[in-house]
Backbone as a chain_set.jsonl record, in Angstrom:
{"seq": "MANQPPISALPIPEEGELDPELQKYFAICREKLGLVPNVLKAYSFRPERLRRFIDSYNEIMLSEGPLSKLEREMIAVVVSAYNRCTYCLVAHGQAVRRLSGDPILGEMLVMNYRMADLSARHRAMLDYAWTLTADPMALSEADRARLREAGFDDAALWDVAETASFFNYTNRMAHALEMQPNREYHAMDREPPDAD", "coords": {"N": [[10.02, -100.261, -21.81], [12.676, -100.173, -24.103], [16.012, -101.458, -23.656], [18.346, -99.035, -22.727], [21.02, -97.659, -24.58], [24.487, -97.256, -23.57], [25.564, -94.008, -22.358], [27.949, -93.14, -23.439], [30.647, -94.481, -25.388], [32.911, -94.769, -23.942], [34.04, -95.201, -20.52], [32.209, -93.591, -17.885], [32.827, -91.467, -15.227], [31.537, -91.692, -11.873], [29.389, -89.151, -10.67], [29.996, -88.193, -8.11], [32.693, -88.646, -7.996], [33.867, -86.597, -9.305], [35.488, -83.347, -9.214], [34.663, -80.823, -6.725], [33.882, -78.403, -8.004], [32.992, -79.148, -10.588], [30.937, -80.874, -9.825], [29.233, -79.004, -8.671], [28.605, -77.522, -10.963], [27.154, -79.434, -12.416], [24.969, -79.671, -10.706], [23.839, -77.144, -10.992], [23.059, -77.324, -13.667], [21.037, -79.291, -13.413], [19.225, -77.854, -11.884], [18.563, -75.654, -13.575], [17.995, -76.772, -16.097], [16.713, -79.126, -15.632], [17.991, -81.476, -15.981], [21.147, -83.164, -16.456], [23.012, -82.567, -19.203], [23.879, -85.21, -21.373], [26.207, -84.969, -22.86], [27.954, -83.581, -21.202], [28.359, -85.42, -19.191], [29.632, -87.404, -20.695], [31.989, -86.065, -21.468], [33.139, -85.888, -18.99], [34.825, -87.972, -18.678], [37.343, -87.035, -19.198], [38.101, -84.785, -17.14], [39.512, -82.292, -17.221], [39.267, -81.596, -19.897], [36.537, -81.395, -20.037], [36.091, -79.063, -18.522], [37.24, -77.143, -20.24], [35.608, -77.515, -22.464], [33.11, -76.687, -21.42], [33.709, -73.97, -20.92], [34.253, -73.081, -23.572], [31.817, -73.701, -24.861], [29.997, -72.092, -23.369], [30.99, -69.526, -23.957], [30.751, -69.397, -26.782], [28.047, -70.056, -27.273], [26.4, -68.782, -25.38], [27.213, -66.212, -24.654], [26.946, -62.6, -24.866], [26.409, -61.089, -28.023], [26.535, -60.52, -31.632], [24.859, -62.443, -32.725], [21.743, -63.981, -32.016], [20.67, -66.176, -29.329], [18.937, -68.071, -30.352], [19.653, -68.01, -33.099], [22.243, -69.065, -32.97], [21.69, -71.63, -32.058], [20.213, -72.54, -34.228], [22.203, -72.679, -36.191], [23.766, -74.69, -35.015], [22.039, -76.886, -35.285], [21.741, -77.129, -38.09], [24.364, -77.613, -38.99], [24.746, -80.017, -37.64], [22.803, -81.546, -38.872], [23.848, -81.881, -41.449], [26.087, -83.402, -40.736], [24.879, -85.571, -39.628], [24.544, -85.99, -36.883], [23.263, -87.487, -34.283], [23.111, -86.958, -31.496], [23.434, -84.095, -31.273], [21.433, -83.193, -32.995], [19.106, -83.977, -31.67], [19.384, -82.725, -29.104], [19.923, -79.961, -29.707], [17.966, -79.438, -31.534], [15.777, -79.49, -29.854], [16.392, -77.198, -28.378], [16.068, -75.206, -30.329], [13.306, -75.474, -30.759], [12.396, -74.656, -28.229], [13.454, -71.998, -27.909], [12.432, -70.654, -30.13], [9.747, -71.082, -29.903], [8.423, -72.523, -31.72], [7.615, -75.519, -32.773], [7.6, -76.643, -35.296], [9.579, -75.311, -36.782], [11.887, -76.224, -35.45], [11.821, -78.957, -36.152], [11.938, -78.812, -38.967], [14.47, -77.709, -39.421], [16.055, -79.774, -38.488], [15.472, -81.754, -40.363], [15.542, -80.646, -43.063], [16.735, -77.747, -43.736], [16.325, -76.047, -45.877], [13.71, -76.233, -46.579], [12.375, -74.894, -44.668], [10.497, -72.11, -43.364], [12.085, -69.345, -43.599], [13.688, -66.246, -42.749], [15.399, -63.911, -44.938], [17.842, -63.277, -43.793], [18.311, -65.427, -42.025], [18.357, -67.551, -43.823], [20.629, -66.95, -45.385], [22.586, -67.103, -43.393], [22.416, -69.81, -42.598], [22.924, -71.101, -45.003], [25.604, -70.395, -45.321], [26.764, -71.666, -43.06], [26.204, -74.313, -43.722], [27.692, -74.672, -46.112], [30.282, -74.209, -45.13], [30.519, -76.46, -43.574], [30.005, -78.629, -45.335], [31.636, -78.233, -47.599], [34.221, -76.723, -47.157], [36.358, -75.624, -48.601], [35.154, -74.456, -50.726], [34.148, -72.045, -49.945], [34.058, -68.51, -50.385], [34.824, -65.039, -51.032], [32.448, -64.2, -52.099], [30.524, -65.647, -50.701], [30.797, -64.545, -48.149], [30.051, -61.977, -48.805], [27.332, -62.343, -49.354], [26.41, -62.85, -46.79], [26.932, -60.35, -45.638], [25.223, -58.739, -47.157], [22.853, -59.662, -46.159], [22.803, -58.49, -43.718], [24.79, -59.021, -41.845], [27.537, -58.055, -39.947], [31.166, -57.806, -39.685], [31.816, -58.899, -37.158], [29.581, -60.495, -36.647], [29.79, -62.249, -38.775], [32.128, -63.609, -38.062], [31.111, -64.891, -35.752], [29.174, -66.604, -36.841], [30.821, -68.317, -38.343], [32.475, -69.339, -36.277], [30.632, -70.628, -34.594], [29.568, -72.596, -36.316], [31.924, -74.015, -36.827], [32.605, -74.93, -34.266], [30.516, -76.737, -33.801], [30.998, -78.611, -35.783], [33.252, -79.785, -34.692], [32.16, -80.756, -32.189], [30.258, -82.527, -33.175], [31.89, -84.481, -34.365], [33.16, -85.528, -32.098], [30.921, -86.53, -30.736], [30.106, -88.536, -32.518], [32.428, -90.172, -32.451], [32.453, -91.064, -29.824], [30.045, -92.265, -29.619], [27.885, -90.886, -28.406], [24.878, -90.669, -26.604], [21.806, -88.947, -26.724], [20.051, -87.229, -24.071], [17.097, -88.773, -23.072], [14.921, -87.245, -22.342], [14.908, -84.947, -23.929], [13.544, -85.548, -26.278], [10.764, -85.292, -25.949], [10.353, -82.681, -25.2], [9.084, -79.335, -25.53], [7.3, -79.615, -27.707], [4.837, -78.614, -28.315], [3.365, -75.546, -29.418], [3.612, -72.446, -27.508], [1.014, -71.335, -27.082], [-0.738, -73.422, -27.337], [-3.57, -75.534, -26.722]], "CA": [[10.956, -99.452, -22.561], [13.841, -100.942, -24.534], [17.259, -101.149, -22.951], [19.011, -97.839, -23.21], [22.464, -97.826, -24.783], [25.267, -96.391, -22.678], [25.684, -92.602, -22.756], [29.188, -92.982, -24.199], [31.402, -95.713, -25.591], [33.974, -94.803, -22.927], [33.456, -95.169, -19.17], [31.869, -92.28, -17.32], [32.981, -91.518, -13.768], [30.393, -91.302, -11.048], [29.408, -87.707, -10.424], [30.662, -87.961, -6.833], [34.143, -88.746, -8.174], [34.342, -85.361, -9.925], [35.851, -82.332, -8.232], [33.493, -80.074, -6.255], [33.471, -77.389, -8.973], [32.189, -79.813, -11.621], [29.699, -81.336, -9.178], [28.381, -77.817, -8.537], [28.112, -77.192, -12.3], [26.113, -80.411, -12.733], [23.795, -79.314, -9.896], [23.24, -75.968, -11.641], [22.363, -77.847, -14.853], [19.795, -79.933, -12.973], [18.309, -76.807, -11.431], [18.12, -74.801, -14.675], [17.528, -77.531, -17.254], [15.987, -80.31, -15.218], [18.815, -82.641, -16.307], [22.545, -82.915, -16.805], [23.178, -83.061, -20.571], [24.773, -86.368, -21.471], [27.513, -84.565, -23.39], [28.8, -83.223, -20.064], [28.738, -86.681, -18.547], [30.611, -88.069, -21.563], [33.259, -85.333, -21.384], [33.729, -86.032, -17.662], [35.898, -88.954, -18.81], [38.557, -86.209, -19.086], [37.576, -83.592, -16.473], [40.146, -81.046, -17.675], [38.661, -81.278, -21.19], [35.174, -80.962, -19.74], [36.138, -77.645, -18.131], [37.479, -76.343, -21.459], [34.395, -77.613, -23.27], [32.116, -75.808, -20.798], [34.109, -72.582, -21.187], [34.056, -72.795, -24.994], [30.377, -73.718, -25.139], [29.361, -70.904, -22.783], [31.423, -68.343, -24.694], [30.226, -69.405, -28.15], [26.594, -70.199, -27.362], [25.607, -68.047, -24.387], [27.67, -64.844, -24.399], [26.317, -61.54, -25.66], [27.075, -60.906, -29.307], [25.659, -60.137, -32.726], [23.885, -63.494, -33.02], [20.869, -64.346, -30.905], [20.816, -67.567, -28.898], [18.221, -68.891, -31.331], [20.451, -68.133, -34.315], [23.35, -69.987, -32.698], [21.119, -72.982, -32.012], [19.854, -72.895, -35.602], [23.457, -73.105, -36.83], [24.124, -75.989, -34.432], [21.183, -77.927, -35.855], [22.009, -77.317, -39.522], [25.656, -78.298, -39.081], [24.535, -81.382, -37.165], [22.015, -82.253, -39.892], [24.785, -82.327, -42.481], [26.96, -84.428, -40.16], [24.035, -86.659, -39.111], [24.897, -86.175, -35.472], [22.025, -87.715, -33.541], [23.121, -86.265, -30.205], [23.214, -82.653, -31.412], [20.126, -82.951, -33.608], [18.08, -84.106, -30.632], [19.553, -81.716, -28.05], [19.819, -78.584, -30.204], [16.628, -79.319, -32.12], [14.918, -79.107, -28.733], [16.679, -75.796, -28.035], [15.405, -74.37, -31.346], [11.864, -75.483, -30.455], [12.163, -73.853, -27.013], [13.765, -70.58, -28.102], [11.576, -70.072, -31.171], [8.337, -71.325, -29.62], [7.88, -73.083, -32.963], [8.095, -76.887, -32.925], [7.777, -76.957, -36.717], [10.902, -74.823, -37.172], [12.879, -77.153, -34.926], [11.817, -80.182, -36.955], [12.367, -78.524, -40.34], [15.923, -77.541, -39.431], [16.632, -81.108, -38.325], [15.28, -82.57, -41.572], [16.0, -79.982, -44.286], [16.523, -76.322, -43.46], [15.91, -75.34, -47.097], [12.252, -76.308, -46.645], [11.82, -74.101, -43.566], [10.085, -70.729, -43.622], [13.163, -68.574, -42.99], [13.981, -64.893, -43.24], [16.581, -63.855, -45.804], [18.998, -63.29, -42.889], [18.553, -66.779, -41.532], [18.718, -68.425, -44.949], [22.038, -66.679, -45.707], [23.385, -67.615, -42.28], [22.437, -71.272, -42.623], [23.64, -71.499, -46.223], [27.038, -70.251, -45.034], [27.148, -72.731, -42.129], [26.137, -75.574, -44.461], [28.843, -74.75, -47.017], [31.48, -74.355, -44.303], [30.53, -77.843, -43.103], [30.002, -79.601, -46.435], [32.708, -78.01, -48.577], [34.848, -75.477, -46.703], [37.241, -75.049, -49.619], [34.336, -73.737, -51.703], [33.792, -70.716, -49.44], [34.791, -67.421, -51.025], [34.347, -63.702, -50.669], [31.038, -64.101, -52.513], [29.707, -66.157, -49.591], [30.819, -63.52, -47.095], [29.265, -60.839, -49.314], [25.913, -62.67, -49.165], [26.11, -62.62, -45.377], [26.893, -58.892, -45.404], [23.984, -58.233, -47.769], [21.752, -60.073, -45.283], [22.853, -57.696, -42.496], [25.827, -59.475, -40.92], [28.798, -57.325, -39.983], [32.314, -58.702, -39.541], [31.726, -59.63, -35.889], [28.564, -61.532, -36.817], [30.354, -63.249, -39.681], [33.022, -64.411, -37.212], [30.321, -65.74, -34.862], [28.582, -67.665, -37.656], [31.892, -69.275, -38.648], [32.933, -69.995, -35.051], [29.586, -71.537, -34.132], [29.553, -73.749, -37.224], [33.159, -74.783, -36.618], [32.495, -75.596, -32.969], [29.637, -77.903, -33.895], [31.685, -79.655, -36.535], [34.071, -80.477, -33.695], [31.357, -81.527, -31.234], [29.651, -83.644, -33.906], [32.892, -85.536, -34.514], [33.33, -86.16, -30.793], [29.713, -87.304, -30.444], [30.196, -89.761, -33.322], [33.542, -91.0, -31.994], [32.123, -91.644, -28.519], [28.68, -92.798, -29.689], [27.096, -90.216, -27.367], [23.431, -90.782, -26.687], [21.146, -87.78, -26.134], [19.115, -87.447, -22.964], [15.777, -89.152, -23.596], [13.958, -86.177, -22.036], [14.861, -83.953, -25.003], [12.635, -85.937, -27.356], [9.387, -84.866, -25.693], [10.289, -81.286, -24.747], [8.761, -78.198, -26.408], [6.654, -80.095, -28.928], [3.624, -77.83, -28.55], [3.581, -74.101, -29.32], [3.233, -71.943, -26.183], [-0.406, -71.02, -26.948], [-1.54, -74.618, -27.627], [-4.504, -75.96, -25.657]], "C": [[12.184, -100.303, -22.894], [15.061, -100.549, -23.705], [17.912, -99.927, -23.571], [20.487, -98.135, -23.443], [23.223, -96.928, -23.802], [25.367, -94.971, -23.242], [26.881, -92.395, -23.676], [29.855, -94.344, -24.337], [32.538, -95.859, -24.578], [33.343, -94.716, -21.542], [33.24, -93.735, -18.679], [32.033, -92.367, -15.812], [31.671, -91.173, -13.06], [30.515, -89.814, -10.735], [30.153, -87.368, -9.133], [32.178, -88.059, -6.908], [34.733, -87.47, -8.78], [34.692, -84.347, -8.847], [34.628, -81.491, -7.875], [32.985, -79.028, -7.25], [32.593, -77.996, -10.072], [30.894, -80.367, -11.034], [28.711, -80.175, -9.032], [27.793, -77.433, -9.895], [26.99, -78.153, -12.711], [24.834, -80.092, -11.959], [23.079, -78.102, -10.491], [22.48, -76.407, -12.895], [21.035, -78.478, -14.459], [18.757, -78.897, -12.577], [17.729, -76.027, -12.605], [17.463, -75.572, -15.822], [16.638, -78.717, -16.891], [16.747, -81.596, -15.505], [20.26, -82.198, -16.471], [22.715, -83.437, -18.227], [24.22, -84.176, -20.645], [26.136, -86.004, -22.046], [28.46, -84.202, -22.249], [29.262, -84.475, -19.331], [29.813, -87.391, -19.378], [31.976, -87.384, -21.473], [33.903, -85.464, -20.0], [34.751, -87.168, -17.608], [37.259, -88.274, -18.685], [38.135, -84.877, -18.447], [38.206, -82.28, -16.93], [39.596, -80.626, -19.03], [37.219, -80.794, -21.012], [35.154, -79.487, -19.357], [36.329, -76.752, -19.353], [36.262, -76.361, -22.37], [33.319, -76.673, -22.73], [32.443, -74.351, -21.098], [33.853, -72.21, -22.648], [32.573, -72.722, -25.329], [29.715, -72.443, -24.616], [29.742, -69.63, -23.538], [30.76, -68.282, -26.071], [28.704, -69.338, -28.173], [25.802, -69.269, -26.452], [26.036, -66.599, -24.166], [26.897, -63.85, -25.27], [27.096, -61.37, -26.96], [26.074, -60.588, -30.394], [24.644, -61.202, -33.132], [23.022, -63.747, -31.792], [21.143, -65.797, -30.507], [20.106, -68.498, -29.876], [19.043, -69.067, -32.6], [21.614, -69.113, -34.124], [22.856, -71.428, -32.663], [20.711, -73.448, -33.408], [21.092, -73.382, -36.365], [23.86, -74.484, -36.324], [23.322, -77.109, -35.078], [21.526, -78.183, -37.315], [23.357, -78.001, -39.737], [25.479, -79.766, -38.705], [23.691, -82.197, -38.138], [22.932, -82.746, -41.004], [25.619, -83.501, -41.975], [26.209, -85.642, -39.616], [24.402, -87.02, -37.678], [23.621, -86.269, -34.638], [21.999, -86.921, -32.243], [22.74, -84.799, -30.386], [21.888, -82.329, -32.087], [19.02, -83.005, -32.563], [18.186, -82.958, -29.627], [19.334, -80.294, -28.566], [18.534, -78.359, -31.004], [15.628, -78.912, -31.049], [15.145, -77.647, -28.354], [16.046, -74.847, -29.051], [13.905, -74.326, -31.075], [11.57, -74.569, -29.272], [12.343, -72.366, -27.282], [12.854, -69.91, -29.13], [10.104, -70.154, -30.805], [7.639, -71.987, -30.793], [8.407, -74.501, -33.158], [8.317, -77.279, -34.386], [9.157, -76.503, -37.183], [11.981, -75.785, -36.694], [12.96, -78.415, -35.767], [12.316, -79.936, -38.375], [13.885, -78.36, -40.406], [16.624, -78.884, -39.279], [16.584, -81.868, -39.65], [15.863, -81.941, -42.828], [15.726, -78.488, -44.143], [16.039, -75.558, -44.686], [14.393, -75.329, -47.261], [11.583, -75.423, -45.588], [11.462, -72.696, -44.035], [11.063, -69.817, -42.871], [13.222, -67.164, -43.557], [15.204, -64.961, -44.156], [17.854, -63.903, -44.958], [19.329, -64.718, -42.467], [18.924, -67.735, -42.66], [20.185, -68.214, -45.319], [22.958, -67.26, -44.644], [23.513, -69.133, -42.355], [23.09, -71.806, -43.892], [25.147, -71.446, -45.992], [27.524, -71.385, -44.124], [27.161, -74.086, -42.836], [27.361, -75.731, -45.367], [30.137, -74.929, -46.234], [31.631, -75.801, -43.818], [30.745, -78.822, -44.253], [31.2, -79.463, -47.363], [33.452, -76.723, -48.24], [35.754, -74.832, -47.74], [36.465, -74.257, -50.667], [33.964, -72.336, -51.223], [34.677, -69.655, -50.08], [34.255, -66.086, -50.515], [32.892, -63.52, -51.052], [30.114, -64.6, -51.398], [29.659, -65.152, -48.446], [29.999, -62.302, -47.53], [27.769, -61.107, -49.135], [25.512, -62.488, -47.704], [26.007, -61.122, -45.091], [25.625, -58.285, -45.976], [22.766, -58.568, -46.908], [21.812, -59.383, -43.922], [23.89, -58.122, -41.481], [27.07, -58.607, -41.065], [29.944, -58.312, -39.757], [32.261, -59.511, -38.253], [30.703, -60.757, -35.986], [29.061, -62.634, -37.736], [31.29, -64.179, -38.904], [32.197, -65.395, -36.374], [29.628, -66.87, -35.62], [29.631, -68.75, -37.912], [32.333, -70.037, -37.397], [31.905, -70.996, -34.543], [29.533, -72.785, -35.002], [30.783, -74.626, -37.0], [33.114, -75.555, -35.309], [31.629, -76.846, -33.076], [30.172, -78.962, -34.832], [32.582, -80.461, -35.6], [33.205, -81.347, -32.776], [30.662, -82.703, -31.919], [30.631, -84.794, -34.045], [33.111, -86.272, -33.191], [32.112, -87.024, -30.441], [29.701, -88.606, -31.243], [31.254, -90.705, -32.76], [33.206, -91.734, -30.7], [30.739, -92.282, -28.482], [27.803, -92.217, -28.584], [25.614, -90.352, -27.653], [22.791, -89.54, -26.059], [20.274, -88.176, -24.95], [17.737, -87.739, -23.555], [14.75, -88.051, -23.385], [13.819, -85.182, -23.181], [13.785, -84.263, -26.037], [11.222, -85.371, -27.173], [9.253, -83.37, -25.404], [9.929, -80.325, -25.876], [8.179, -78.642, -27.742], [5.4, -79.313, -29.286], [3.96, -76.346, -28.501], [3.06, -73.567, -27.999], [1.738, -71.691, -26.004], [-1.316, -72.221, -27.216], [-2.415, -74.965, -26.435], [-4.043, -77.24, -25.02]], "O": [[12.666, -101.063, -22.054], [15.126, -99.459, -23.136], [18.013, -99.81, -24.792], [21.136, -98.778, -22.617], [22.67, -95.964, -23.272], [25.266, -94.763, -24.451], [26.833, -91.568, -24.587], [29.655, -95.238, -23.514], [33.064, -96.955, -24.386], [32.229, -94.212, -21.403], [33.984, -92.814, -19.017], [31.446, -93.242, -15.176], [30.823, -90.457, -13.592], [31.616, -89.293, -10.558], [30.863, -86.365, -9.073], [32.877, -87.612, -5.998], [35.95, -87.28, -8.771], [34.25, -84.468, -7.705], [33.661, -81.449, -8.636], [31.78, -78.793, -7.331], [31.568, -77.421, -10.439], [29.855, -80.327, -11.694], [27.51, -80.34, -9.242], [26.622, -77.062, -9.981], [25.99, -77.728, -13.29], [23.736, -80.228, -12.498], [21.85, -78.045, -10.492], [21.381, -75.917, -13.156], [20.016, -78.228, -15.103], [17.573, -79.032, -12.884], [16.527, -75.763, -12.633], [16.508, -75.1, -16.438], [15.907, -79.243, -17.73], [16.217, -82.688, -15.299], [20.551, -81.009, -16.607], [22.576, -84.64, -18.45], [25.295, -84.084, -20.054], [27.125, -86.672, -21.745], [29.654, -84.491, -22.328], [30.413, -84.573, -18.907], [30.784, -87.913, -18.83], [33.004, -88.058, -21.408], [35.091, -85.179, -19.848], [35.462, -87.318, -16.614], [38.205, -88.846, -18.144], [37.84, -83.927, -19.172], [37.518, -81.263, -17.019], [39.466, -79.431, -19.297], [36.746, -79.913, -21.729], [34.292, -78.739, -19.819], [35.661, -75.727, -19.489], [35.921, -75.347, -22.979], [32.688, -75.946, -23.497], [31.564, -73.581, -21.485], [33.301, -71.147, -22.932], [32.126, -71.792, -26.001], [28.96, -71.791, -25.337], [28.902, -68.752, -23.733], [30.265, -67.231, -26.476], [28.129, -68.637, -29.006], [24.635, -68.994, -26.73], [25.298, -65.83, -23.55], [26.282, -64.219, -26.271], [28.32, -61.5, -26.974], [24.89, -60.404, -30.115], [23.667, -60.893, -33.814], [23.514, -63.729, -30.663], [21.769, -66.549, -31.254], [20.605, -69.578, -30.193], [19.12, -70.177, -33.128], [21.924, -69.896, -35.021], [23.516, -72.334, -33.172], [20.85, -74.627, -33.732], [21.032, -74.374, -37.092], [24.25, -75.347, -37.11], [23.87, -78.167, -35.384], [21.596, -79.337, -37.738], [23.471, -78.883, -40.588], [26.006, -80.652, -39.378], [23.848, -83.416, -38.219], [22.814, -83.886, -41.454], [25.833, -84.476, -42.696], [26.823, -86.622, -39.194], [24.546, -88.189, -37.321], [22.987, -85.26, -34.33], [20.996, -86.286, -31.917], [21.823, -84.311, -29.725], [21.278, -81.302, -31.788], [18.108, -82.178, -32.57], [17.19, -82.296, -29.332], [18.633, -79.507, -27.929], [18.069, -77.227, -31.136], [14.741, -78.094, -31.295], [14.191, -76.934, -28.042], [15.539, -73.791, -28.672], [13.294, -73.26, -31.152], [10.612, -73.797, -29.302], [11.484, -71.561, -26.924], [12.544, -68.726, -29.006], [9.292, -69.391, -31.328], [6.41, -72.013, -30.858], [9.519, -74.682, -33.652], [9.134, -78.152, -34.677], [9.835, -77.234, -37.904], [12.89, -76.125, -37.452], [14.056, -78.892, -36.063], [13.041, -80.764, -38.927], [14.514, -78.828, -41.354], [17.675, -79.106, -39.879], [17.544, -82.546, -40.015], [16.587, -82.596, -43.578], [14.614, -78.026, -44.398], [15.401, -74.515, -44.543], [13.853, -74.506, -48.001], [10.368, -75.229, -45.614], [12.05, -72.169, -44.979], [10.9, -69.551, -41.68], [12.85, -66.927, -44.707], [15.946, -65.943, -44.148], [18.843, -64.51, -45.369], [20.477, -65.155, -42.545], [19.732, -68.641, -42.457], [20.912, -69.182, -45.543], [23.993, -67.844, -44.965], [24.606, -69.675, -42.192], [23.741, -72.85, -43.861], [25.878, -72.341, -46.415], [28.565, -71.991, -44.382], [28.034, -74.914, -42.575], [27.991, -76.788, -45.39], [30.996, -75.716, -46.63], [32.748, -76.298, -43.671], [31.568, -79.733, -44.156], [31.722, -80.461, -47.859], [33.33, -75.733, -48.962], [35.901, -73.61, -47.753], [37.052, -73.474, -51.414], [33.507, -71.519, -52.022], [35.872, -69.86, -50.291], [33.354, -66.031, -49.679], [32.172, -62.765, -50.4], [29.042, -64.034, -51.179], [28.606, -64.934, -47.846], [29.332, -61.674, -46.708], [27.018, -60.193, -48.797], [24.409, -62.028, -47.411], [25.101, -60.681, -44.385], [25.016, -57.414, -45.354], [21.77, -57.845, -46.925], [20.976, -59.649, -43.058], [23.876, -57.63, -40.352], [27.596, -58.44, -42.166], [29.715, -59.517, -39.65], [32.621, -60.688, -38.251], [30.93, -61.85, -35.468], [28.789, -63.813, -37.507], [31.242, -65.397, -39.076], [32.528, -66.577, -36.29], [29.505, -67.978, -35.097], [29.372, -69.939, -37.725], [32.54, -71.249, -37.452], [32.264, -72.091, -34.11], [29.461, -73.901, -34.49], [30.677, -75.852, -36.987], [33.541, -76.708, -35.251], [31.962, -77.889, -32.513], [29.819, -80.132, -34.68], [32.658, -81.684, -35.712], [33.481, -82.534, -32.604], [30.494, -83.76, -31.311], [30.259, -85.954, -33.865], [33.231, -87.497, -33.171], [32.262, -88.123, -29.908], [29.334, -89.657, -30.717], [31.005, -91.902, -32.61], [33.617, -92.876, -30.499], [30.308, -92.781, -27.443], [27.072, -92.943, -27.91], [25.157, -90.176, -28.782], [23.195, -89.126, -24.972], [19.821, -89.317, -24.847], [17.274, -87.022, -24.442], [13.804, -87.932, -24.165], [12.74, -84.628, -23.39], [13.184, -83.352, -26.606], [10.567, -85.012, -28.152], [8.137, -82.851, -25.368], [10.39, -80.464, -27.009], [8.532, -78.098, -28.788], [4.951, -79.345, -30.432], [4.743, -75.916, -27.654], [2.156, -74.163, -27.414], [1.23, -71.818, -24.89], [-2.533, -72.062, -27.312], [-2.048, -74.72, -25.285], [-4.698, -77.747, -24.109]]}, "num_chains": 1, "name": "protein.A"}
């Protein structure tokens, strides 16, 4: 196997150097995910920022709300596709494959969401996230109206915008720090659940 590049362009503290609360969080990640996402390791350069990142991520991506977890991951992938963020395309592409049970959907969103077999709801949602990322000044009431026509209420519209905005931020940080995705993500959830 070729030499792996560092996880981040900045130094990463040893896990044992982190406070007990963050060490416990990393242990929970290992238990639930089978790994500690490299983004968490990279953010541990500034432990106080890591705590805020965890809180924001958990609130935006995991809390109950009008968007499903899959929909939030779909937004993450489409925003990251526009921004060409390798870290998020690999990590969140895997999450789309896992949550949808459809490895093709995960790959299509990474490459070109417009080619994917999407519901009208999901197409409107991803079109909005794409425009917010590519040309935010072009967004208008007409774009919000298309979301409403697709079944999004005001709370859902907020969540679409917040999720897309969050990943524009995380993409910039991943680029700035040259974050490398966990190699394990590449092989995960490549086969549909009923595959032989």
